[in-house]
DOGULUM-213208 format. One line per 3 residues: number of its first residue (from 1); their letters; for each residue x, y, z of C-alpha. Coordinates in Angstrom, 2 decimals, decimal comma. Layout:
BEGIN
NUM	A	X Y Z; ...;
This chain:
BEGIN
1	MNK	-8,67 -23,18 8,41; -11,46 -22,06 5,66; -9,40 -21,69 2,70;
4	DNR	-12,08 -20,56 0,35; -12,08 -17,11 2,35; -8,60 -15,34 2,62;
7	NII	-10,15 -11,66 2,67; -8,37 -9,50 5,07; -9,77 -5,89 5,07;
10	IAT	-7,19 -3,33 6,15; -8,61 -0,34 7,02; -6,34 2,95 6,82;
13	GGT	-5,87 6,43 5,68; -4,69 10,10 6,55; -1,12 10,48 7,09;
16	GGH	1,84 8,30 5,67; 2,47 7,08 8,93; -0,62 5,05 8,93;
19	TFP	-0,97 4,26 5,25; 2,84 3,03 4,59; 2,14 0,70 7,01;
22	AIS	-0,88 -0,50 6,03; 0,83 -0,53 2,73; 3,51 -2,99 3,38;
25	LAK	1,41 -5,24 5,52; -1,05 -5,70 2,35; 2,01 -6,43 0,38;
28	DLK	3,38 -8,81 2,70; -0,33 -10,41 2,97; -0,46 -11,01 -0,71;
31	KNG	2,61 -12,76 -0,80; 1,63 -14,88 1,82; -1,58 -16,36 -0,05;
34	YRP	-4,12 -13,81 1,53; -6,71 -11,42 -0,69; -6,05 -8,06 1,46;
37	ILT	-8,83 -5,60 0,98; -7,83 -1,52 1,55; -9,99 1,18 2,78;
40	TDE	-8,84 4,36 2,80; -9,92 8,31 2,85; -8,73 10,85 0,01;
43	RGK	-5,55 11,90 2,14; -4,21 8,66 2,49; -5,27 7,65 -1,51;
46	KFI	-2,56 9,24 -2,82; 0,22 6,93 -0,95; -1,82 3,87 -2,46;
49	DGK	0,27 1,47 -4,98; -3,06 -0,79 -5,99; -0,88 -3,56 -7,60;
52	FVE	-0,57 -4,95 -3,89; -4,05 -5,32 -3,03; -7,72 -7,07 -4,38;
55	KIK	-9,79 -3,62 -3,87; -9,66 -0,43 -2,63; -12,83 1,09 -1,11;
58	LID	-12,74 5,23 -0,23; -14,24 5,45 3,02; -13,63 9,05 3,99;
61	SSP	-14,82 9,73 8,09; -13,64 12,39 10,34; -11,97 12,98 13,84;
64	INK	-14,03 14,89 16,59; -13,57 18,25 16,33; -15,02 21,80 17,21;
67	KKL	-18,52 21,20 14,43; -19,16 17,49 16,71; -22,35 17,52 14,68;
70	ISF	-20,93 17,36 11,44; -18,21 15,13 12,59; -20,83 12,94 13,88;
73	LKI	-22,74 12,75 10,71; -19,44 12,23 8,58; -18,58 9,06 10,87;
76	LFA	-21,80 7,89 10,93; -22,13 8,26 7,02; -18,60 6,31 6,86;
79	TIK	-19,76 3,30 9,54; -23,00 2,90 7,04; -20,44 2,79 4,10;
82	SII	-18,65 0,32 5,68; -21,35 -2,00 6,78; -22,15 -2,38 3,01;
85	FIF	-18,49 -3,01 2,17; -18,30 -5,56 4,75; -21,40 -7,42 3,97;
88	KTQ	-20,04 -7,45 0,37; -16,59 -8,60 0,65; -16,99 -10,82 3,43;
91	PKF	-13,56 -10,55 5,05; -12,30 -13,00 7,53; -11,20 -10,21 9,64;
94	IFG	-10,28 -6,36 9,89; -6,88 -5,21 10,41; -7,46 -1,43 11,59;
97	MGG	-4,18 0,44 11,47; -4,79 3,01 13,76; -6,37 6,88 13,35;
100	YAS	-9,76 7,99 12,76; -10,03 6,74 9,56; -9,93 3,07 10,50;
103	FPV	-12,59 3,98 12,88; -15,64 3,29 11,14; -14,54 0,25 9,62;
106	CFA	-13,40 -1,61 12,80; -16,90 -0,33 14,17; -18,96 -1,92 11,95;
109	GII	-16,93 -4,73 12,38; -18,55 -4,95 16,15; -21,84 -4,52 14,64;
112	LRV	-21,45 -7,17 11,67; -19,56 -9,40 14,46; -16,33 -9,39 12,20;
115	PFI	-13,24 -10,19 14,33; -10,68 -7,30 14,12; -7,01 -6,21 14,97;
118	IYE	-5,99 -2,72 15,84; -2,06 -1,77 15,30; -0,57 0,79 17,12;
121	NNL	2,70 2,30 16,49; 2,86 5,37 18,67; 4,02 5,41 22,16;
124	LMG	0,59 6,77 23,17; -2,36 4,72 21,82; -4,44 7,17 19,77;
127	KAN	-8,30 7,91 20,45; -9,73 5,76 17,74; -7,70 2,39 19,02;
130	RYL	-8,46 3,63 23,04; -12,29 3,42 21,93; -12,01 0,14 19,75;
133	APF	-9,99 -1,59 22,01; -12,50 -3,54 24,26; -13,89 -4,77 21,15;
136	AKK	-10,61 -5,93 19,49; -9,71 -9,44 19,03; -5,92 -8,86 19,45;
139	IFV	-4,16 -5,37 20,17; -0,69 -5,13 18,28; 1,65 -2,70 19,25;
142	SYK	5,29 -1,68 18,40; 6,89 -1,01 21,79; 6,27 -2,71 25,12;
145	DIQ	6,33 0,94 26,75; 3,00 1,81 25,05; 0,81 4,24 27,34;
148	GIN	-2,99 4,49 27,06; -4,06 0,90 27,21; -6,60 -0,51 30,17;
151	IKH	-4,91 -2,83 32,16; -7,86 -5,27 31,68; -6,96 -5,36 28,03;
154	KEK	-3,63 -6,35 28,50; -3,72 -9,84 27,50; -5,06 -8,91 24,06;
157	VKV	-1,72 -7,19 23,45; 1,01 -8,41 21,22; 4,05 -6,36 20,75;
160	IGN	5,16 -6,90 16,88; 7,59 -4,35 16,36; 6,95 -1,86 13,67;
163	ILR	5,29 -2,42 10,75; 7,85 -1,18 7,80; 8,68 -1,06 4,00;
166	ESI	10,46 -4,01 3,35; 13,32 -1,94 1,63; 13,93 -0,36 5,16;
169	LNY	13,94 -3,82 6,97; 16,23 -4,56 4,48; 18,24 -1,64 4,28;
172	SRI	22,08 -1,61 4,56; 23,87 2,27 3,46; 25,25 2,16 0,53;
175	SEA	27,51 4,92 0,48; 29,53 5,82 3,98; 28,29 9,26 4,48;
178	KQF	27,79 8,75 8,37; 31,71 8,73 8,36; 32,33 12,12 6,39;
181	NDL	33,76 14,82 8,39; 31,30 17,41 7,35; 27,62 17,31 8,53;
184	NLL	25,17 16,00 5,83; 21,92 17,00 7,02; 18,23 15,50 5,81;
187	VLG	15,40 17,61 6,71; 12,13 15,76 6,67; 8,45 16,93 7,41;
190	GSQ	6,99 13,86 6,83; 4,14 12,80 4,07; 2,48 16,66 4,44;
193	AAK	5,70 18,21 4,72; 6,78 20,59 7,66; 6,52 24,58 6,83;
196	IFA	7,42 25,27 9,98; 11,17 23,75 8,83; 11,39 25,90 5,56;
199	EQL	10,39 29,03 7,53; 12,73 28,62 10,93; 15,40 26,41 10,00;
202	PDI	17,35 28,77 7,47; 18,55 31,24 9,99; 19,82 28,28 12,04;
205	FIA	21,93 26,85 8,58; 23,01 30,74 7,93; 24,35 30,93 11,50;
208	LKK	26,04 27,38 10,78; 27,58 28,98 7,59; 28,83 32,17 9,65;
211	NNI	30,66 29,98 11,97; 32,83 27,92 9,31; 30,96 24,81 9,81;
214	NFK	30,85 22,66 6,73; 27,48 21,13 5,93; 25,15 19,88 3,28;
217	VYQ	21,71 20,46 3,75; 19,45 17,79 1,82; 15,70 19,43 2,60;
220	QCL	12,03 18,03 2,19; 9,70 21,13 1,88; 6,38 22,60 0,37;
223	DEQ	6,23 22,91 -3,88; 5,58 26,40 -3,23; 8,29 27,09 -0,44;
226	KIE	11,07 25,88 -2,80; 11,52 28,69 -5,45; 11,90 31,09 -2,30;
229	LQK	13,97 28,59 -0,04; 16,55 28,05 -3,03; 16,98 31,84 -3,28;
232	IYD	17,83 32,06 0,70; 20,05 29,02 0,46; 21,76 30,17 -2,98;
235	ANK	22,34 33,80 -1,46; 24,13 32,55 1,24; 26,34 30,03 -0,62;
238	INC	24,55 27,11 1,43; 25,07 23,58 -0,10; 21,48 22,13 -0,23;
241	ELF	19,12 19,90 -2,50; 15,65 21,02 -2,11; 12,93 18,11 -3,13;
244	SFT	9,16 17,54 -2,16; 7,44 14,41 -0,72; 9,08 11,59 -2,54;
247	FDV	8,60 7,24 -1,96; 12,20 7,17 -3,09; 13,52 8,57 0,58;
250	LKY	16,30 5,75 0,94; 18,70 7,90 -1,70; 18,77 10,98 0,78;
253	YNL	19,09 8,14 3,55; 22,47 7,12 1,60; 23,69 10,54 1,78;
256	TNL	22,97 11,50 5,05; 25,04 11,25 8,48; 22,02 13,09 10,53;
259	VIS	18,00 13,88 10,24; 16,23 16,45 11,13; 12,38 15,06 11,41;
262	RAG	9,04 15,40 12,94; 8,45 12,64 15,61; 5,68 10,78 13,43;
265	SSA	6,25 7,34 14,94; 6,77 5,60 11,33; 9,32 8,24 10,24;
268	LAE	11,17 7,47 13,48; 11,12 3,95 13,01; 12,95 4,08 9,34;
271	FLN	15,42 6,18 10,75; 16,16 3,70 14,03; 15,92 0,76 11,35;
274	CRI	18,61 2,26 8,91; 20,85 3,49 12,04; 20,54 7,14 11,16;
277	PII	21,16 9,73 13,98; 17,67 11,70 14,40; 17,15 15,08 15,79;
280	SIP	13,22 15,37 16,54; 11,50 18,36 16,48; 7,73 16,81 17,39;
283	LAS	4,84 18,86 15,86; 3,39 20,82 18,66; -0,25 20,31 17,57;
286	SSE	-0,03 16,63 17,21; -3,32 14,96 18,78; -2,93 14,54 22,23;
289	NHQ	0,81 15,39 21,97; 1,70 11,91 20,99; 4,49 12,88 18,81;
292	LKN	6,24 14,05 21,86; 5,77 11,14 23,78; 7,53 9,07 20,93;
295	AQY	10,37 11,62 20,55; 10,99 11,18 24,37; 11,01 7,65 24,31;
298	FSE	13,88 7,80 21,72; 15,51 10,33 23,37; 15,22 8,13 26,58;
301	KGF	16,57 5,24 24,50; 19,31 7,09 23,31; 17,86 6,31 19,77;
304	SLL	17,95 10,24 18,68; 18,05 14,06 20,51; 15,23 15,89 21,30;
307	VEE	14,35 19,90 20,76; 11,00 20,85 21,29; 9,55 23,07 18,67;
310	KDI	9,09 25,95 20,79; 12,89 25,78 21,09; 14,28 25,75 17,45;
313	KNK	15,50 29,19 17,37; 17,30 29,01 20,49; 18,73 25,73 21,11;
316	LFN	18,89 23,87 17,59; 22,06 25,57 16,65; 23,81 25,19 19,81;
319	LLE	23,26 21,39 19,33; 24,20 21,22 15,60; 27,65 23,08 16,89;
322	LIH	28,09 20,67 19,27; 27,21 17,69 17,51; 30,19 18,85 14,57;
325	KDK	32,59 19,37 17,35; 31,93 16,19 18,86; 30,94 13,32 16,12;
328	SML	31,22 10,77 19,16; 27,74 11,61 19,86; 26,54 10,31 16,39;
331	KTI	28,36 7,24 16,88; 26,92 6,81 20,55; 23,08 7,31 18,95;
334	ETN	23,97 4,40 15,80; 24,98 2,22 18,69; 22,20 2,55 20,59;
337	QKK	20,38 1,91 17,68; 21,71 -0,94 16,64; 20,19 -2,75 20,04;
340	HSD	16,72 -2,48 18,12; 15,41 -4,42 15,31; 12,17 -4,94 13,63;
343	KNV	13,40 -7,80 10,76; 11,02 -10,08 12,54; 8,11 -8,11 12,38;
346	FVI	6,15 -9,65 9,60; 6,90 -13,12 10,67; 5,04 -12,53 14,05;
349	VNK	2,26 -10,84 12,11; 2,09 -14,08 9,96; 1,69 -16,30 12,92;
352	EIT	-0,58 -14,06 14,83; -2,87 -14,33 11,47; -2,69 -17,89 10,82;
355	KLF	-4,00 -18,25 14,97; -6,87 -16,29 14,23; -7,66 -18,38 10,98;
358	YEN	-7,54 -21,10 12,66; -10,11 -19,53 15,50; -12,62 -18,17 13,49;
C-alpha cells in the first residue's frame, strides 16, 4: 500500500440524501487514517461540516434538462474544473455518491485514469451512476434487489448496506413513544421540506380531531409556511410542534411512533434502522419516479406503508384512523424492521477500500 497518498475524493452534492452519506463516509475515513476531500455544489454545501474533511471544493454541475445546450455547457465546465482539481490533489481514488453533482468528478477520473467507486442507495440506479457503471472499479449498493444495473457489471457490485450517520446506526430510543396510546406523528419532507405536506395534511389532521382521535404532530415545514400553519392548528386545537430543517432530528425520533415522509433513500434507511414505522408518500416528480420504487420495496418488505401523492386526500385519513384503532399494525412494522440492520456498513466499506489501496 502506498501510505504516502491517502487522499480520497468524495464527490457529492444536491439534496441531503446524497450529501449526508458523504459526510458520514468522510468522518469514518478520517477516523481510519485517510484524507477525505469533498466536492459538492451550492445545494449540498449548506449540509457539510468541514471538520471531517481535509478540503471542500465547490463544483456546480447540472442535470440534463430541457435547456440541453446550457446543461451540457455546465457539465463540460464542471468536468474541466474537476480535471484541474484532481490533477492538483492527486487522489488515490474517487468515491462518487450518485446524482448529477458527482458525475463530472467521476468522469474526470475516467479521463485522468483515476479509479472510482460509485454508491447507489436507491432501489433504481440513477442516470448518472448508470452512465458511469461501465468505468467504475466497484459499484456499492444498499440493497441486493436494486434495479437498473446491467448484468455485465454484476461482478463489480458489492452490497454494503446504507451509509448512515453513526448516531443513527447506534440509535436506541430514549423514551417509549412507541408505547403511547395516542398517535405521535412526525411529518418530514426531506432536506428540501415538502411544501405539499403543509398544504394537504392539515385537512387530514382536522378530520382526525373531529373524529376524537388523540394525536400530536411534529411537522417540518418551510419557514414561510410556519405562521399560517400554526394558525390553522391553533384554530382547530391540534397539538403540534412546527420546525424547519434541523440536523438534530433524532430528538423527534424519540417522541414519535409513526413518521409520514417522502421516500428518499437516506430518510427511509434512517427510519428503518431506528425502528420507526413509516407511511411513505413518494415525491411524484422524482427522477424516473425512483422514490416510488423505494417506497414499493419498503412496503413489500413490510418496513412501511405506502400512500401515493395523488391519494393523500382520499386514503391517508382512513389509514391513520385504522392505525389508531389497531396499534398492532405499527408493532408488525417494527418487527419486520428489526430483521434489517446496517450496523456493519463501515466495516464492509473499509474492507473494500483497503483492497483497492493494495490493488492500486
